[in-house]
PDB file as gemmi writes it, atoms N, CA and C in Angstrom:
CRYST1    1.000    1.000    1.000  90.00  90.00  90.00 P 1                      
ATOM      1  N   MET A   1       0.196  89.463  64.160  1.00  0.00           N  
ATOM      2  CA  MET A   1       0.248  90.398  63.047  1.00  0.00           C  
ATOM      3  C   MET A   1      -0.735  89.893  61.994  1.00  0.00           C  
ATOM      4  N   SER A   2      -1.496  90.793  61.444  1.00  0.00           N  
ATOM      5  CA  SER A   2      -2.515  90.423  60.468  1.00  0.00           C  
ATOM      6  C   SER A   2      -1.875  90.000  59.145  1.00  0.00           C  
ATOM      7  N   CYS A   3      -2.411  88.929  58.576  1.00  0.00           N  
ATOM      8  CA  CYS A   3      -1.926  88.460  57.281  1.00  0.00           C  
ATOM      9  C   CYS A   3      -2.624  89.185  56.136  1.00  0.00           C  
ATOM     10  N   ARG A   4      -3.610  89.978  56.451  1.00  0.00           N  
ATOM     11  CA  ARG A   4      -4.365  90.671  55.425  1.00  0.00           C  
ATOM     12  C   ARG A   4      -3.518  91.709  54.699  1.00  0.00           C  
ATOM     13  N   TYR A   5      -2.762  92.478  55.412  1.00  0.00           N  
ATOM     14  CA  TYR A   5      -1.983  93.561  54.814  1.00  0.00           C  
ATOM     15  C   TYR A   5      -0.479  93.293  54.808  1.00  0.00           C  
ATOM     16  N   PHE A   6      -0.036  92.249  55.502  1.00  0.00           N  
ATOM     17  CA  PHE A   6       1.388  91.949  55.603  1.00  0.00           C  
ATOM     18  C   PHE A   6       1.644  90.519  55.166  1.00  0.00           C  
ATOM     19  N   ARG A   7       2.841  90.275  54.645  1.00  0.00           N  
ATOM     20  CA  ARG A   7       3.245  88.916  54.334  1.00  0.00           C  
ATOM     21  C   ARG A   7       4.492  88.608  55.171  1.00  0.00           C  
ATOM     22  N   GLN A   8       4.586  87.374  55.587  1.00  0.00           N  
ATOM     23  CA  GLN A   8       5.685  86.954  56.442  1.00  0.00           C  
ATOM     24  C   GLN A   8       6.701  86.192  55.609  1.00  0.00           C  
ATOM     25  N   ALA A   9       7.944  86.488  55.830  1.00  0.00           N  
ATOM     26  CA  ALA A   9       9.023  85.774  55.158  1.00  0.00           C  
ATOM     27  C   ALA A   9      10.039  85.390  56.223  1.00  0.00           C  
ATOM     28  N   ASP A  10      10.355  84.103  56.317  1.00  0.00           N  
ATOM     29  CA  ASP A  10      11.383  83.655  57.253  1.00  0.00           C  
ATOM     30  C   ASP A  10      12.731  83.791  56.568  1.00  0.00           C  
ATOM     31  N   ILE A  11      13.610  84.535  57.207  1.00  0.00           N  
ATOM     32  CA  ILE A  11      14.931  84.755  56.627  1.00  0.00           C  
ATOM     33  C   ILE A  11      15.980  84.101  57.518  1.00  0.00           C  
ATOM     34  N   PRO A  12      17.023  83.523  56.925  1.00  0.00           N  
ATOM     35  CA  PRO A  12      18.068  82.888  57.736  1.00  0.00           C  
ATOM     36  C   PRO A  12      18.775  83.919  58.597  1.00  0.00           C  
ATOM     37  N   SER A  13      19.062  83.543  59.800  1.00  0.00           N  
ATOM     38  CA  SER A  13      19.784  84.423  60.705  1.00  0.00           C  
ATOM     39  C   SER A  13      20.945  83.654  61.311  1.00  0.00           C  
ATOM     40  N   PRO A  14      22.157  83.900  60.831  1.00  0.00           N  
ATOM     41  CA  PRO A  14      23.300  83.136  61.326  1.00  0.00           C  
ATOM     42  C   PRO A  14      23.559  83.374  62.812  1.00  0.00           C  
ATOM     43  N   SER A  15      23.069  84.487  63.357  1.00  0.00           N  
ATOM     44  CA  SER A  15      23.319  84.775  64.767  1.00  0.00           C  
ATOM     45  C   SER A  15      22.405  83.975  65.683  1.00  0.00           C  
ATOM     46  N   LEU A  16      21.292  83.437  65.153  1.00  0.00           N  
ATOM     47  CA  LEU A  16      20.372  82.660  65.974  1.00  0.00           C  
ATOM     48  C   LEU A  16      20.829  81.210  66.044  1.00  0.00           C  
ATOM     49  N   GLN A  17      20.910  80.700  67.237  1.00  0.00           N  
ATOM     50  CA  GLN A  17      21.262  79.307  67.451  1.00  0.00           C  
ATOM     51  C   GLN A  17      20.007  78.544  67.867  1.00  0.00           C  
ATOM     52  N   PRO A  18      19.824  77.336  67.376  1.00  0.00           N  
ATOM     53  CA  PRO A  18      18.669  76.551  67.792  1.00  0.00           C  
ATOM     54  C   PRO A  18      18.670  76.328  69.307  1.00  0.00           C  
ATOM     55  N   THR A  19      17.496  76.366  69.910  1.00  0.00           N  
ATOM     56  CA  THR A  19      17.345  76.132  71.344  1.00  0.00           C  
ATOM     57  C   THR A  19      16.460  74.916  71.547  1.00  0.00           C  
ATOM     58  N   ARG A  20      16.214  74.557  72.805  1.00  0.00           N  
ATOM     59  CA  ARG A  20      15.342  73.412  73.094  1.00  0.00           C  
ATOM     60  C   ARG A  20      13.920  73.690  72.623  1.00  0.00           C  
ATOM     61  N   SER A  21      13.472  74.935  72.798  1.00  0.00           N  
ATOM     62  CA  SER A  21      12.092  75.254  72.433  1.00  0.00           C  
ATOM     63  C   SER A  21      11.916  75.485  70.945  1.00  0.00           C  
ATOM     64  N   SER A  22      12.988  75.797  70.255  1.00  0.00           N  
ATOM     65  CA  SER A  22      12.880  76.071  68.820  1.00  0.00           C  
ATOM     66  C   SER A  22      14.136  75.586  68.115  1.00  0.00           C  
ATOM     67  N   SER A  23      13.931  74.838  67.062  1.00  0.00           N  
ATOM     68  CA  SER A  23      15.086  74.375  66.298  1.00  0.00           C  
ATOM     69  C   SER A  23      15.330  75.260  65.089  1.00  0.00           C  
ATOM     70  N   SER A  24      14.611  76.354  65.018  1.00  0.00           N  
ATOM     71  CA  SER A  24      14.693  77.230  63.855  1.00  0.00           C  
ATOM     72  C   SER A  24      15.886  78.174  63.947  1.00  0.00           C  
ATOM     73  N   ARG A  25      16.549  78.344  62.826  1.00  0.00           N  
ATOM     74  CA  ARG A  25      17.619  79.338  62.722  1.00  0.00           C  
ATOM     75  C   ARG A  25      17.146  80.486  61.844  1.00  0.00           C  
ATOM     76  N   TYR A  26      15.850  80.646  61.790  1.00  0.00           N  
ATOM     77  CA  TYR A  26      15.248  81.684  60.973  1.00  0.00           C  
ATOM     78  C   TYR A  26      14.528  82.677  61.874  1.00  0.00           C  
ATOM     79  N   ARG A  27      14.407  83.883  61.394  1.00  0.00           N  
ATOM     80  CA  ARG A  27      13.593  84.856  62.100  1.00  0.00           C  
ATOM     81  C   ARG A  27      12.556  85.381  61.128  1.00  0.00           C  
ATOM     82  N   SER A  28      11.435  85.786  61.669  1.00  0.00           N  
ATOM     83  CA  SER A  28      10.343  86.262  60.814  1.00  0.00           C  
ATOM     84  C   SER A  28      10.539  87.729  60.489  1.00  0.00           C  
ATOM     85  N   ARG A  29      10.190  88.054  59.283  1.00  0.00           N  
ATOM     86  CA  ARG A  29      10.225  89.436  58.838  1.00  0.00           C  
ATOM     87  C   ARG A  29       8.928  89.686  58.098  1.00  0.00           C  
ATOM     88  N   TYR A  30       8.316  90.813  58.355  1.00  0.00           N  
ATOM     89  CA  TYR A  30       7.051  91.147  57.723  1.00  0.00           C  
ATOM     90  C   TYR A  30       7.251  92.308  56.759  1.00  0.00           C  
ATOM     91  N   THR A  31       6.605  92.208  55.611  1.00  0.00           N  
ATOM     92  CA  THR A  31       6.613  93.307  54.651  1.00  0.00           C  
ATOM     93  C   THR A  31       5.175  93.596  54.253  1.00  0.00           C  
ATOM     94  N   VAL A  32       4.926  94.813  53.849  1.00  0.00           N  
ATOM     95  CA  VAL A  32       3.587  95.227  53.451  1.00  0.00           C  
ATOM     96  C   VAL A  32       3.291  94.660  52.066  1.00  0.00           C  
ATOM     97  N   ARG A  33       2.099  94.116  51.910  1.00  0.00           N  
ATOM     98  CA  ARG A  33       1.686  93.611  50.603  1.00  0.00           C  
ATOM     99  C   ARG A  33       1.517  94.789  49.643  1.00  0.00           C  
ATOM    100  N   THR A  34       1.817  94.566  48.393  1.00  0.00           N  
ATOM    101  CA  THR A  34       1.554  95.597  47.393  1.00  0.00           C  
ATOM    102  C   THR A  34       0.053  95.625  47.115  1.00  0.00           C  
ATOM    103  N   GLN A  35      -0.386  96.687  46.481  1.00  0.00           N  
ATOM    104  CA  GLN A  35      -1.801  96.803  46.138  1.00  0.00           C  
ATOM    105  C   GLN A  35      -2.214  95.652  45.219  1.00  0.00           C  
ATOM    106  N   ALA A  36      -1.376  95.301  44.261  1.00  0.00           N  
ATOM    107  CA  ALA A  36      -1.686  94.203  43.337  1.00  0.00           C  
ATOM    108  C   ALA A  36      -1.785  92.869  44.082  1.00  0.00           C  
ATOM    109  N   GLU A  37      -0.882  92.623  45.036  1.00  0.00           N  
ATOM    110  CA  GLU A  37      -0.932  91.378  45.823  1.00  0.00           C  
ATOM    111  C   GLU A  37      -2.224  91.298  46.629  1.00  0.00           C  
ATOM    112  N   PHE A  38      -2.591  92.400  47.266  1.00  0.00           N  
ATOM    113  CA  PHE A  38      -3.820  92.431  48.065  1.00  0.00           C  
ATOM    114  C   PHE A  38      -5.033  92.128  47.197  1.00  0.00           C  
ATOM    115  N   GLU A  39      -5.128  92.811  46.055  1.00  0.00           N  
ATOM    116  CA  GLU A  39      -6.286  92.639  45.177  1.00  0.00           C  
ATOM    117  C   GLU A  39      -6.355  91.219  44.613  1.00  0.00           C  
ATOM    118  N   ALA A  40      -5.208  90.617  44.274  1.00  0.00           N  
ATOM    119  CA  ALA A  40      -5.205  89.251  43.761  1.00  0.00           C  
ATOM    120  C   ALA A  40      -5.570  88.247  44.860  1.00  0.00           C  
ATOM    121  N   MET A  41      -5.094  88.478  46.066  1.00  0.00           N  
ATOM    122  CA  MET A  41      -5.340  87.550  47.164  1.00  0.00           C  
ATOM    123  C   MET A  41      -6.803  87.552  47.623  1.00  0.00           C  
ATOM    124  N   PHE A  42      -7.412  88.733  47.685  1.00  0.00           N  
ATOM    125  CA  PHE A  42      -8.769  88.848  48.220  1.00  0.00           C  
ATOM    126  C   PHE A  42      -9.827  89.086  47.143  1.00  0.00           C  
ATOM    127  N   ASN A  43      -9.384  89.122  45.879  1.00  0.00           N  
ATOM    128  CA  ASN A  43     -10.290  89.273  44.745  1.00  0.00           C  
ATOM    129  C   ASN A  43     -11.224  90.477  44.906  1.00  0.00           C  
ATOM    130  N   CYS A  44     -10.657  91.567  45.350  1.00  0.00           N  
ATOM    131  CA  CYS A  44     -11.415  92.813  45.490  1.00  0.00           C  
ATOM    132  C   CYS A  44     -10.444  93.984  45.401  1.00  0.00           C  
ATOM    133  N   LYS A  45     -10.993  95.150  45.176  1.00  0.00           N  
ATOM    134  CA  LYS A  45     -10.169  96.343  45.083  1.00  0.00           C  
ATOM    135  C   LYS A  45      -9.652  96.716  46.476  1.00  0.00           C  
ATOM    136  N   ALA A  46      -8.394  97.121  46.552  1.00  0.00           N  
ATOM    137  CA  ALA A  46      -7.805  97.512  47.833  1.00  0.00           C  
ATOM    138  C   ALA A  46      -8.496  98.772  48.345  1.00  0.00           C  
ATOM    139  N   PRO A  47      -8.782  98.819  49.648  1.00  0.00           N  
ATOM    140  CA  PRO A  47      -9.454 100.006  50.185  1.00  0.00           C  
ATOM    141  C   PRO A  47      -8.541 101.225  50.100  1.00  0.00           C  
ATOM    142  N   ALA A  48      -9.148 102.360  49.797  1.00  0.00           N  
ATOM    143  CA  ALA A  48      -8.384 103.609  49.734  1.00  0.00           C  
ATOM    144  C   ALA A  48      -8.245 104.168  51.140  1.00  0.00           C  
ATOM    145  N   GLY A  49      -7.054 104.557  51.486  1.00  0.00           N  
ATOM    146  CA  GLY A  49      -6.826 105.143  52.806  1.00  0.00           C  
ATOM    147  C   GLY A  49      -7.186 106.617  52.816  1.00  0.00           C  
ATOM    148  N   LYS A  50      -7.390 107.129  54.014  1.00  0.00           N  
ATOM    149  CA  LYS A  50      -7.680 108.555  54.145  1.00  0.00           C  
ATOM    150  C   LYS A  50      -6.395 109.340  53.954  1.00  0.00           C  
ATOM    151  N   ARG A  51      -6.525 110.529  53.462  1.00  0.00           N  
ATOM    152  CA  ARG A  51      -5.371 111.395  53.264  1.00  0.00           C  
ATOM    153  C   ARG A  51      -5.459 112.546  54.254  1.00  0.00           C  
ATOM    154  N   TYR A  52      -4.667 112.463  55.314  1.00  0.00           N  
ATOM    155  CA  TYR A  52      -4.703 113.460  56.375  1.00  0.00           C  
ATOM    156  C   TYR A  52      -3.765 114.629  56.100  1.00  0.00           C  
ATOM    157  N   PHE A  53      -2.723 114.388  55.312  1.00  0.00           N  
ATOM    158  CA  PHE A  53      -1.717 115.415  55.068  1.00  0.00           C  
ATOM    159  C   PHE A  53      -1.483 115.564  53.573  1.00  0.00           C  
ATOM    160  N   GLN A  54      -1.094 116.746  53.199  1.00  0.00           N  
ATOM    161  CA  GLN A  54      -0.757 117.016  51.804  1.00  0.00           C  
ATOM    162  C   GLN A  54       0.547 116.305  51.431  1.00  0.00           C  
ATOM    163  N   HIS A  55       1.440 116.176  52.403  1.00  0.00           N  
ATOM    164  CA  HIS A  55       2.756 115.591  52.156  1.00  0.00           C  
ATOM    165  C   HIS A  55       2.754 114.104  52.489  1.00  0.00           C  
ATOM    166  N   THR A  56       3.742 113.376  51.966  1.00  0.00           N  
ATOM    167  CA  THR A  56       3.824 111.938  52.209  1.00  0.00           C  
ATOM    168  C   THR A  56       5.051 111.536  53.019  1.00  0.00           C  
ATOM    169  N   LYS A  57       5.979 112.427  53.226  1.00  0.00           N  
ATOM    170  CA  LYS A  57       7.180 112.127  54.002  1.00  0.00           C  
ATOM    171  C   LYS A  57       7.085 112.825  55.354  1.00  0.00           C  
ATOM    172  N   LEU A  58       7.533 112.115  56.395  1.00  0.00           N  
ATOM    173  CA  LEU A  58       7.433 112.643  57.752  1.00  0.00           C  
ATOM    174  C   LEU A  58       8.137 113.990  57.901  1.00  0.00           C  
ATOM    175  N   ALA A  59       9.299 114.130  57.305  1.00  0.00           N  
ATOM    176  CA  ALA A  59      10.036 115.398  57.401  1.00  0.00           C  
ATOM    177  C   ALA A  59       9.225 116.544  56.800  1.00  0.00           C  
ATOM    178  N   ASP A  60       8.539 116.276  55.699  1.00  0.00           N  
ATOM    179  CA  ASP A  60       7.720 117.313  55.067  1.00  0.00           C  
ATOM    180  C   ASP A  60       6.496 117.650  55.915  1.00  0.00           C  
ATOM    181  N   ILE A  61       5.909 116.637  56.539  1.00  0.00           N  
ATOM    182  CA  ILE A  61       4.733 116.874  57.386  1.00  0.00           C  
ATOM    183  C   ILE A  61       5.113 117.732  58.584  1.00  0.00           C  
ATOM    184  N   VAL A  62       6.199 117.376  59.252  1.00  0.00           N  
ATOM    185  CA  VAL A  62       6.643 118.145  60.424  1.00  0.00           C  
ATOM    186  C   VAL A  62       7.046 119.555  60.011  1.00  0.00           C  
ATOM    187  N   GLY A  63       7.761 119.669  58.905  1.00  0.00           N  
ATOM    188  CA  GLY A  63       8.219 120.985  58.454  1.00  0.00           C  
ATOM    189  C   GLY A  63       7.109 121.891  57.969  1.00  0.00           C  
ATOM    190  N   ALA A  64       6.039 121.319  57.419  1.00  0.00           N  
ATOM    191  CA  ALA A  64       4.952 122.128  56.855  1.00  0.00           C  
ATOM    192  C   ALA A  64       3.894 122.497  57.885  1.00  0.00           C  
ATOM    193  N   TYR A  65       3.990 121.962  59.095  1.00  0.00           N  
ATOM    194  CA  TYR A  65       2.994 122.288  60.113  1.00  0.00           C  
ATOM    195  C   TYR A  65       3.038 123.797  60.373  1.00  0.00           C  
ATOM    196  N   PRO A  66       1.879 124.449  60.462  1.00  0.00           N  
ATOM    197  CA  PRO A  66       1.855 125.907  60.604  1.00  0.00           C  
ATOM    198  C   PRO A  66       2.607 126.405  61.836  1.00  0.00           C  
ATOM    199  N   VAL A  67       3.315 127.497  61.639  1.00  0.00           N  
ATOM    200  CA  VAL A  67       4.068 128.142  62.721  1.00  0.00           C  
ATOM    201  C   VAL A  67       3.219 129.280  63.276  1.00  0.00           C  
ATOM    202  N   THR A  68       3.330 129.484  64.570  1.00  0.00           N  
ATOM    203  CA  THR A  68       2.620 130.586  65.195  1.00  0.00           C  
ATOM    204  C   THR A  68       3.035 131.897  64.537  1.00  0.00           C  
ATOM    205  N   SER A  69       2.060 132.685  64.164  1.00  0.00           N  
ATOM    206  CA  SER A  69       2.385 133.950  63.495  1.00  0.00           C  
ATOM    207  C   SER A  69       2.902 134.960  64.508  1.00  0.00           C  
ATOM    208  N   GLY A  70       3.711 135.874  64.028  1.00  0.00           N  
ATOM    209  CA  GLY A  70       4.224 136.961  64.855  1.00  0.00           C  
ATOM    210  C   GLY A  70       5.437 136.598  65.683  1.00  0.00           C  
ATOM    211  N   LEU A  71       6.113 135.507  65.357  1.00  0.00           N  
ATOM    212  CA  LEU A  71       7.317 135.145  66.105  1.00  0.00           C  
ATOM    213  C   LEU A  71       8.491 136.008  65.653  1.00  0.00           C  
ATOM    214  N   ASP A  72       9.323 136.413  66.612  1.00  0.00           N  
ATOM    215  CA  ASP A  72      10.530 137.146  66.235  1.00  0.00           C  
ATOM    216  C   ASP A  72      11.560 136.139  65.714  1.00  0.00           C  
ATOM    217  N   ASP A  73      12.678 136.611  65.213  1.00  0.00           N  
ATOM    218  CA  ASP A  73      13.680 135.736  64.605  1.00  0.00           C  
ATOM    219  C   ASP A  73      14.197 134.672  65.572  1.00  0.00           C  
ATOM    220  N   GLN A  74      14.428 135.060  66.819  1.00  0.00           N  
ATOM    221  CA  GLN A  74      14.943 134.126  67.825  1.00  0.00           C  
ATOM    222  C   GLN A  74      13.925 133.012  68.108  1.00  0.00           C  
ATOM    223  N   ALA A  75      12.662 133.375  68.252  1.00  0.00           N  
ATOM    224  CA  ALA A  75      11.612 132.386  68.522  1.00  0.00           C  
ATOM    225  C   ALA A  75      11.398 131.476  67.309  1.00  0.00           C  
ATOM    226  N   ALA A  76      11.488 132.024  66.101  1.00  0.00           N  
ATOM    227  CA  ALA A  76      11.335 131.216  64.887  1.00  0.00           C  
ATOM    228  C   ALA A  76      12.486 130.215  64.771  1.00  0.00           C  
ATOM    229  N   LEU A  77      13.703 130.645  65.107  1.00  0.00           N  
ATOM    230  CA  LEU A  77      14.860 129.756  65.092  1.00  0.00           C  
ATOM    231  C   LEU A  77      14.679 128.633  66.115  1.00  0.00           C  
ATOM    232  N   GLN A  78      14.213 128.989  67.301  1.00  0.00           N  
ATOM    233  CA  GLN A  78      13.974 127.985  68.339  1.00  0.00           C  
ATOM    234  C   GLN A  78      12.904 126.985  67.890  1.00  0.00           C  
ATOM    235  N   GLU A  79      11.858 127.469  67.227  1.00  0.00           N  
ATOM    236  CA  GLU A  79      10.805 126.592  66.715  1.00  0.00           C  
ATOM    237  C   GLU A  79      11.372 125.610  65.689  1.00  0.00           C  
ATOM    238  N   ARG A  80      12.206 126.072  64.777  1.00  0.00           N  
ATOM    239  CA  ARG A  80      12.821 125.198  63.776  1.00  0.00           C  
ATOM    240  C   ARG A  80      13.709 124.144  64.428  1.00  0.00           C  
ATOM    241  N   GLN A  81      14.473 124.545  65.446  1.00  0.00           N  
ATOM    242  CA  GLN A  81      15.342 123.604  66.143  1.00  0.00           C  
ATOM    243  C   GLN A  81      14.526 122.545  66.881  1.00  0.00           C  
ATOM    244  N   GLN A  82      13.418 122.948  67.490  1.00  0.00           N  
ATOM    245  CA  GLN A  82      12.557 121.991  68.183  1.00  0.00           C  
ATOM    246  C   GLN A  82      11.944 121.002  67.203  1.00  0.00           C  
ATOM    247  N   ARG A  83      11.565 121.487  66.039  1.00  0.00           N  
ATOM    248  CA  ARG A  83      11.003 120.592  65.023  1.00  0.00           C  
ATOM    249  C   ARG A  83      12.041 119.602  64.524  1.00  0.00           C  
ATOM    250  N   GLU A  84      13.261 120.072  64.294  1.00  0.00           N  
ATOM    251  CA  GLU A  84      14.331 119.180  63.843  1.00  0.00           C  
ATOM    252  C   GLU A  84      14.629 118.117  64.897  1.00  0.00           C  
ATOM    253  N   SER A  85      14.623 118.518  66.157  1.00  0.00           N  
ATOM    254  CA  SER A  85      14.853 117.582  67.245  1.00  0.00           C  
ATOM    255  C   SER A  85      13.717 116.561  67.325  1.00  0.00           C  
ATOM    256  N   PHE A  86      12.485 117.023  67.191  1.00  0.00           N  
ATOM    257  CA  PHE A  86      11.316 116.147  67.221  1.00  0.00           C  
ATOM    258  C   PHE A  86      11.367 115.155  66.056  1.00  0.00           C  
ATOM    259  N   LEU A  87      11.729 115.640  64.881  1.00  0.00           N  
ATOM    260  CA  LEU A  87      11.828 114.776  63.704  1.00  0.00           C  
ATOM    261  C   LEU A  87      12.906 113.710  63.907  1.00  0.00           C  
ATOM    262  N   ASP A  88      14.043 114.099  64.438  1.00  0.00           N  
ATOM    263  CA  ASP A  88      15.122 113.151  64.714  1.00  0.00           C  
ATOM    264  C   ASP A  88      14.643 112.073  65.691  1.00  0.00           C  
ATOM    265  N   PHE A  89      13.917 112.489  66.720  1.00  0.00           N  
ATOM    266  CA  PHE A  89      13.368 111.560  67.708  1.00  0.00           C  
ATOM    267  C   PHE A  89      12.408 110.577  67.046  1.00  0.00           C  
ATOM    268  N   LEU A  90      11.467 111.087  66.247  1.00  0.00           N  
ATOM    269  CA  LEU A  90      10.483 110.226  65.587  1.00  0.00           C  
ATOM    270  C   LEU A  90      11.137 109.241  64.635  1.00  0.00           C  
ATOM    271  N   LEU A  91      12.081 109.717  63.842  1.00  0.00           N  
ATOM    272  CA  LEU A  91      12.754 108.828  62.897  1.00  0.00           C  
ATOM    273  C   LEU A  91      13.527 107.736  63.622  1.00  0.00           C  
ATOM    274  N   GLY A  92      14.042 108.056  64.801  1.00  0.00           N  
ATOM    275  CA  GLY A  92      14.767 107.060  65.585  1.00  0.00           C  
ATOM    276  C   GLY A  92      13.865 105.973  66.133  1.00  0.00           C  
ATOM    277  N   ILE A  93      12.730 106.362  66.691  1.00  0.00           N  
ATOM    278  CA  ILE A  93      11.861 105.355  67.306  1.00  0.00           C  
ATOM    279  C   ILE A  93      10.979 104.631  66.295  1.00  0.00           C  
ATOM    280  N   LEU A  94      10.802 105.203  65.111  1.00  0.00           N  
ATOM    281  CA  LEU A  94       9.972 104.565  64.089  1.00  0.00           C  
ATOM    282  C   LEU A  94      10.788 103.769  63.073  1.00  0.00           C  
ATOM    283  N   ASP A  95      12.080 103.673  63.279  1.00  0.00           N  
ATOM    284  CA  ASP A  95      12.935 102.926  62.355  1.00  0.00           C  
ATOM    285  C   ASP A  95      12.484 101.469  62.307  1.00  0.00           C  
ATOM    286  N   LEU A  96      12.265 100.936  61.118  1.00  0.00           N  
ATOM    287  CA  LEU A  96      11.801  99.557  60.975  1.00  0.00           C  
ATOM    288  C   LEU A  96      12.879  98.531  61.303  1.00  0.00           C  
ATOM    289  N   ASP A  97      14.126  98.908  61.183  1.00  0.00           N  
ATOM    290  CA  ASP A  97      15.227  97.991  61.478  1.00  0.00           C  
ATOM    291  C   ASP A  97      15.415  97.912  62.991  1.00  0.00           C  
ATOM    292  N   PRO A  98      15.132  96.761  63.605  1.00  0.00           N  
ATOM    293  CA  PRO A  98      15.224  96.668  65.058  1.00  0.00           C  
ATOM    294  C   PRO A  98      16.628  96.885  65.599  1.00  0.00           C  
ATOM    295  N   THR A  99      17.660  96.610  64.804  1.00  0.00           N  
ATOM    296  CA  THR A  99      19.020  96.829  65.302  1.00  0.00           C  
ATOM    297  C   THR A  99      19.315  98.314  65.426  1.00  0.00           C  
ATOM    298  N   CYS A 100      18.808  99.112  64.500  1.00  0.00           N  
ATOM    299  CA  CYS A 100      18.994 100.566  64.595  1.00  0.00           C  
ATOM    300  C   CYS A 100      18.110 101.142  65.687  1.00  0.00           C  
ATOM    301  N   ARG A 101      16.884 100.639  65.757  1.00  0.00           N  
ATOM    302  CA  ARG A 101      15.938 101.137  66.754  1.00  0.00           C  
ATOM    303  C   ARG A 101      16.411 100.804  68.164  1.00  0.00           C  
ATOM    304  N   SER A 102      16.984  99.610  68.334  1.00  0.00           N  
ATOM    305  CA  SER A 102      17.437  99.221  69.670  1.00  0.00           C  
ATOM    306  C   SER A 102      18.673 100.004  70.087  1.00  0.00           C  
ATOM    307  N   ALA A 103      19.354 100.616  69.124  1.00  0.00           N  
ATOM    308  CA  ALA A 103      20.506 101.450  69.460  1.00  0.00           C  
ATOM    309  C   ALA A 103      20.074 102.658  70.278  1.00  0.00           C  
ATOM    310  N   LEU A 104      18.806 103.036  70.163  1.00  0.00           N  
ATOM    311  CA  LEU A 104      18.276 104.125  70.970  1.00  0.00           C  
ATOM    312  C   LEU A 104      17.751 103.541  72.277  1.00  0.00           C  
ATOM    313  N   ALA A 105      18.663 103.223  73.157  1.00  0.00           N  
ATOM    314  CA  ALA A 105      18.279 102.617  74.431  1.00  0.00           C  
ATOM    315  C   ALA A 105      17.408 103.581  75.226  1.00  0.00           C  
ATOM    316  N   PHE A 106      16.656 103.026  76.165  1.00  0.00           N  
ATOM    317  CA  PHE A 106      15.723 103.835  76.952  1.00  0.00           C  
ATOM    318  C   PHE A 106      16.422 105.013  77.620  1.00  0.00           C  
ATOM    319  N   GLY A 107      17.589 104.805  78.165  1.00  0.00           N  
ATOM    320  CA  GLY A 107      18.321 105.894  78.815  1.00  0.00           C  
ATOM    321  C   GLY A 107      18.691 106.993  77.834  1.00  0.00           C  
ATOM    322  N   THR A 108      19.006 106.614  76.611  1.00  0.00           N  
ATOM    323  CA  THR A 108      19.346 107.592  75.580  1.00  0.00           C  
ATOM    324  C   THR A 108      18.114 108.401  75.190  1.00  0.00           C  
ATOM    325  N   LEU A 109      16.983 107.735  75.091  1.00  0.00           N  
ATOM    326  CA  LEU A 109      15.755 108.429  74.712  1.00  0.00           C  
ATOM    327  C   LEU A 109      15.352 109.458  75.751  1.00  0.00           C  
ATOM    328  N   GLN A 110      15.539 109.150  77.012  1.00  0.00           N  
ATOM    329  CA  GLN A 110      15.178 110.091  78.071  1.00  0.00           C  
ATOM    330  C   GLN A 110      15.991 111.375  77.980  1.00  0.00           C  
ATOM    331  N   GLN A 111      17.172 111.293  77.415  1.00  0.00           N  
ATOM    332  CA  GLN A 111      18.021 112.476  77.323  1.00  0.00           C  
ATOM    333  C   GLN A 111      17.902 113.195  75.995  1.00  0.00           C  
ATOM    334  N   HIS A 112      17.052 112.695  75.105  1.00  0.00           N  
ATOM    335  CA  HIS A 112      16.881 113.328  73.805  1.00  0.00           C  
ATOM    336  C   HIS A 112      16.213 114.699  74.002  1.00  0.00           C  
ATOM    337  N   PRO A 113      16.675 115.728  73.291  1.00  0.00           N  
ATOM    338  CA  PRO A 113      16.109 117.067  73.461  1.00  0.00           C  
ATOM    339  C   PRO A 113      14.599 117.147  73.200  1.00  0.00           C  
ATOM    340  N   ALA A 114      14.072 116.269  72.367  1.00  0.00           N  
ATOM    341  CA  ALA A 114      12.641 116.318  72.062  1.00  0.00           C  
ATOM    342  C   ALA A 114      11.801 115.852  73.255  1.00  0.00           C  
ATOM    343  N   VAL A 115      12.385 115.060  74.138  1.00  0.00           N  
ATOM    344  CA  VAL A 115      11.660 114.523  75.277  1.00  0.00           C  
ATOM    345  C   VAL A 115      11.794 115.424  76.500  1.00  0.00           C  
ATOM    346  N   GLN A 116      12.872 116.113  76.609  1.00  0.00           N  
ATOM    347  CA  GLN A 116      13.112 116.953  77.797  1.00  0.00           C  
ATOM    348  C   GLN A 116      12.223 118.153  77.857  1.00  0.00           C  
TER     349      GLN A 116                                                      
END                                                                             
């Protein structure tokens, strides 16, 4: 993992027991550096990212994507349901917390409506 944009913090983990290969009871966690941290560390202005979407939240991006014109009420309802299912799928697999993300086991993902 690059140290340029992320900082590493070792946090105590009571569930981890020291092993022969590692005596550490800590696990690494990475967080994104703030713009001020980046600029202070590298003594330069942080690069501006490209803006691909008008919205900044995933739910807004998925919801604002253009719908095919001329859909009847039933097709429009089906489109909304597919988007909600897709959003639920994305939020599940993109969850930063590995304990929540691992709750979506591979077998569960295969049965998700967004994948079928």
